[in-house]
Backbone as a printed PyTorch tensor [residue, N CA C, xyz], in Angstrom:
tensor([[[-32.3130,  25.2610, -55.8850],
         [-31.9860,  23.4720, -56.4720],
         [-32.2920,  22.6150, -57.2450]],

        [[-31.2180,  21.7900, -58.1190],
         [-31.1080,  21.0920, -58.7610],
         [-31.7680,  19.9050, -58.6460]],

        [[-32.9690,  19.4920, -59.5170],
         [-33.2910,  17.8210, -59.4810],
         [-33.6540,  17.1390, -58.7660]],

        [[-34.6390,  18.4490, -56.9800],
         [-34.2610,  18.0160, -55.6980],
         [-32.9290,  17.8840, -54.9840]],

        [[-32.4280,  18.1170, -55.4160],
         [-30.6370,  18.1690, -54.7410],
         [-30.6240,  19.6660, -54.1730]],

        [[-30.4070,  19.5460, -52.6940],
         [-29.8310,  20.7300, -52.1250],
         [-28.2080,  20.8830, -52.5710]],

        [[-28.6810,  21.6520, -52.8600],
         [-27.1010,  22.7440, -53.4920],
         [-27.2080,  24.0030, -52.2370]],

        [[-25.3050,  24.0260, -51.3700],
         [-24.9230,  25.0740, -50.4990],
         [-24.8530,  25.9100, -51.6220]],

        [[-24.7340,  27.0180, -51.1340],
         [-24.3750,  28.4340, -52.3670],
         [-22.6800,  28.7300, -52.2930]],

        [[-22.4700,  28.4840, -53.2310],
         [-20.8120,  28.1690, -53.9000],
         [-20.1110,  29.4630, -53.0840]],

        [[-21.2160,  30.4260, -52.5620],
         [-20.1460,  31.7750, -52.5610],
         [-19.8430,  32.0190, -50.9150]],

        [[-20.3010,  31.2440, -50.4740],
         [-20.1270,  30.9360, -48.9500],
         [-18.6580,  30.5370, -48.8250]],

        [[-17.7230,  29.6930, -49.9350],
         [-16.0310,  29.6590, -49.9980],
         [-16.1660,  30.4220, -49.8740]],

        [[-16.1730,  31.4720, -50.6260],
         [-15.4830,  32.7760, -50.5550],
         [-14.2250,  33.3840, -49.5170]],

        [[-16.2790,  33.5910, -48.2060],
         [-15.5280,  33.8830, -47.0050],
         [-14.7690,  32.6610, -46.3060]],

        [[-15.6600,  31.7750, -46.5960],
         [-14.3310,  30.5300, -45.5560],
         [-13.0840,  31.1590, -45.9870]],

        [[-13.1390,  30.7590, -47.1870],
         [-11.0100,  30.9410, -47.4290],
         [-10.5740,  32.3220, -47.1190]],

        [[-11.2320,  33.4930, -47.5810],
         [-10.8490,  34.6730, -47.2290],
         [-10.7120,  34.4220, -45.6440]],

        [[-11.3970,  34.1050, -44.9200],
         [-11.3760,  33.5230, -43.1420],
         [-10.0750,  33.0650, -43.1320]],

        [[-10.0310,  31.9670, -43.0960],
         [ -8.6430,  30.7400, -43.5310],
         [ -7.9090,  30.9820, -43.7490]],

        [[ -7.5280,  32.3830, -44.3190],
         [ -6.3640,  33.0460, -45.4520],
         [ -6.0470,  33.8090, -44.2370]],

        [[ -7.2280,  35.3460, -43.7410],
         [ -6.4150,  35.4820, -42.2090],
         [ -6.2270,  34.9940, -41.0680]],

        [[ -6.3030,  34.1980, -40.7430],
         [ -6.3250,  33.0950, -39.8960],
         [ -5.2040,  32.3090, -39.8860]],

        [[ -4.5010,  32.3370, -41.0180],
         [ -3.4860,  31.4170, -41.5960],
         [ -2.1380,  32.5700, -41.2870]],

        [[ -2.5460,  33.3720, -42.0000],
         [ -1.2260,  35.0330, -42.1620],
         [ -1.0810,  35.2180, -40.5570]],

        [[ -2.5270,  35.7740, -40.0270],
         [ -1.8690,  35.9280, -38.5570],
         [ -1.4440,  35.5250, -36.9820]],

        [[ -1.5210,  34.2830, -37.7780],
         [ -0.6370,  32.8350, -36.4150],
         [  0.1940,  32.0970, -37.2920]],

        [[  0.0130,  31.9220, -38.1790],
         [  1.2030,  30.8390, -38.9290],
         [  1.9640,  31.3360, -40.1370]],

        [[  2.6020,  32.6560, -40.1530],
         [  2.3240,  33.2390, -41.8230],
         [  4.2960,  31.9470, -41.8220]],

        [[  4.4600,  31.4780, -41.0640],
         [  6.0690,  31.1260, -41.3840],
         [  5.4890,  29.1590, -42.0440]],

        [[  4.2530,  28.8530, -41.3010],
         [  3.9120,  27.6760, -41.5520],
         [  3.4100,  27.4190, -43.7530]],

        [[  3.7410,  26.2650, -44.0050],
         [  3.2640,  26.2330, -45.2060],
         [  1.6810,  25.8660, -45.1890]],

        [[  1.2700,  25.6550, -46.0240],
         [ -0.6520,  25.9030, -46.3650],
         [ -0.5780,  24.9080, -46.0270]],

        [[  0.0550,  23.6790, -46.6250],
         [ -0.5040,  21.9380, -45.7410],
         [  0.5480,  21.8720, -44.8480]],

        [[  1.5240,  22.4540, -44.5510],
         [  1.8800,  22.4600, -42.9850],
         [  0.7590,  22.6930, -41.4250]],

        [[  0.0730,  23.8690, -42.4730],
         [ -1.0140,  24.1400, -41.4910],
         [ -2.1220,  23.3450, -41.0880]],

        [[ -2.5260,  23.3160, -41.9960],
         [ -3.6910,  21.9490, -42.3270],
         [ -3.4650,  20.5080, -41.6540]],

        [[ -1.9900,  20.2340, -42.1070],
         [ -2.0640,  19.3480, -41.2460],
         [ -1.7300,  19.2940, -39.8020]],

        [[ -1.0990,  19.7610, -39.5890],
         [ -1.1700,  19.9190, -38.3290],
         [ -2.3560,  20.1630, -37.4540]],

        [[ -3.1590,  20.5620, -38.0630],
         [ -4.2070,  20.9790, -37.3920],
         [ -5.0740,  19.9800, -37.7000]],

        [[ -5.0270,  18.9780, -38.8260],
         [ -6.0690,  18.1580, -38.8020],
         [ -5.5590,  16.9060, -37.3960]],

        [[ -4.0310,  17.1360, -37.8850],
         [ -3.3640,  15.8790, -36.4510],
         [ -4.3700,  16.2230, -35.3010]],

        [[ -4.1750,  17.4310, -34.6390],
         [ -4.8040,  17.8030, -33.5500],
         [ -6.3850,  17.4270, -33.4430]],

        [[ -7.0750,  17.3020, -34.7030],
         [ -8.3460,  18.0690, -34.4460],
         [ -9.1750,  16.6440, -34.6860]],

        [[ -8.7020,  15.5930, -35.3230],
         [ -9.0040,  14.7920, -36.4020],
         [ -9.9820,  14.8900, -37.5170]],

        [[-11.0080,  13.6680, -37.5320],
         [-11.1460,  14.0880, -39.0500],
         [-12.1420,  15.2460, -38.7520]],

        [[-12.2040,  15.5200, -39.9470],
         [-12.9780,  16.8030, -40.5130],
         [-13.6060,  16.8710, -42.2290]],

        [[-14.1130,  15.9070, -41.8900],
         [-14.8170,  15.3480, -43.6960],
         [-15.9340,  15.8680, -43.5120]],

        [[-17.1170,  15.8860, -42.7170],
         [-18.3110,  16.1730, -42.5870],
         [-18.2970,  17.5980, -41.8280]],

        [[-17.5130,  18.4480, -41.8470],
         [-17.4820,  19.6460, -41.0680],
         [-17.9790,  20.8450, -41.4820]],

        [[-19.3530,  21.9060, -41.2410],
         [-19.3320,  22.3710, -42.6180],
         [-18.3100,  23.8110, -42.6190]],

        [[-18.0480,  24.8380, -42.8090],
         [-16.7730,  25.7900, -43.2110],
         [-17.2210,  26.3770, -41.9390]],

        [[-18.4770,  26.7990, -41.1120],
         [-18.3780,  27.6230, -39.7970],
         [-17.9080,  26.9400, -38.9760]],

        [[-18.3140,  25.6950, -38.8930],
         [-18.1010,  24.7260, -37.5830],
         [-16.1670,  24.5790, -37.4740]],

        [[-16.2720,  24.2100, -39.1520],
         [-14.2250,  24.2330, -39.5080],
         [-13.2930,  25.4930, -39.1170]],

        [[-13.8170,  26.7000, -38.5990],
         [-13.2320,  27.4820, -38.6750],
         [-13.7640,  27.3140, -37.0460]],

        [[-14.4680,  27.7140, -36.2910],
         [-14.2490,  27.1420, -34.8220],
         [-13.3810,  26.3490, -34.8190]],

        [[-13.0970,  24.6620, -34.8850],
         [-12.2880,  24.0420, -34.2190],
         [-10.6660,  24.3620, -34.5850]],

        [[-10.4630,  25.4940, -36.3780],
         [ -9.8240,  26.3480, -36.3260],
         [ -8.8330,  27.0730, -35.4910]],

        [[ -9.9550,  28.3530, -34.4570],
         [ -9.5700,  28.7940, -34.0060],
         [ -9.3050,  28.5180, -32.0980]],

        [[-10.1430,  27.0260, -32.2710],
         [-10.2190,  26.7920, -30.2960],
         [ -8.2910,  26.1870, -31.0130]],

        [[ -8.2030,  25.2970, -31.8710],
         [ -6.5580,  24.6460, -32.4720],
         [ -5.6130,  25.9740, -31.8530]],

        [[ -5.7730,  26.8170, -31.9830],
         [ -5.0030,  27.9350, -31.5910],
         [ -4.9970,  28.6150, -30.4470]],

        [[ -6.4040,  28.7960, -29.9780],
         [ -6.3130,  28.8650, -28.3920],
         [ -5.3310,  27.5200, -28.0080]],

        [[ -5.4150,  26.6670, -27.9850],
         [ -4.4020,  25.0760, -27.7230],
         [ -3.5240,  25.6360, -27.2190]],

        [[ -2.6790,  25.6640, -29.0770],
         [ -1.1570,  25.9880, -28.9890],
         [ -0.8350,  27.8500, -28.2790]],

        [[ -1.6530,  28.4650, -28.1890],
         [ -1.5540,  29.6040, -26.8260],
         [ -1.4010,  29.2860, -25.7440]],

        [[ -2.3140,  28.5330, -25.6180],
         [ -2.4340,  27.8330, -23.6290],
         [ -0.6170,  26.7190, -23.6900]],

        [[ -0.4650,  26.4330, -24.9750],
         [  1.0270,  25.6720, -24.0980],
         [  1.8090,  26.0520, -24.3120]],

        [[  1.8330,  27.3370, -24.6820],
         [  3.1450,  27.9880, -25.5060],
         [  3.3460,  29.0730, -24.1960]]])
């Protein structure tokens, strides 16, 4: 805690980015990163307030929705 402000543990980002990278490589290896994220955001909408674990859950739902379509 810094001067009464709650700070999230920056180490959480390592796992988040590693998980996101794995999802990207396994499901969309031909997509550029921005293509992956913009397609996801178009499907999901605003993600500004999502915590990292919720973001990954929504990415997995996005993948499920694509698999159901195709």
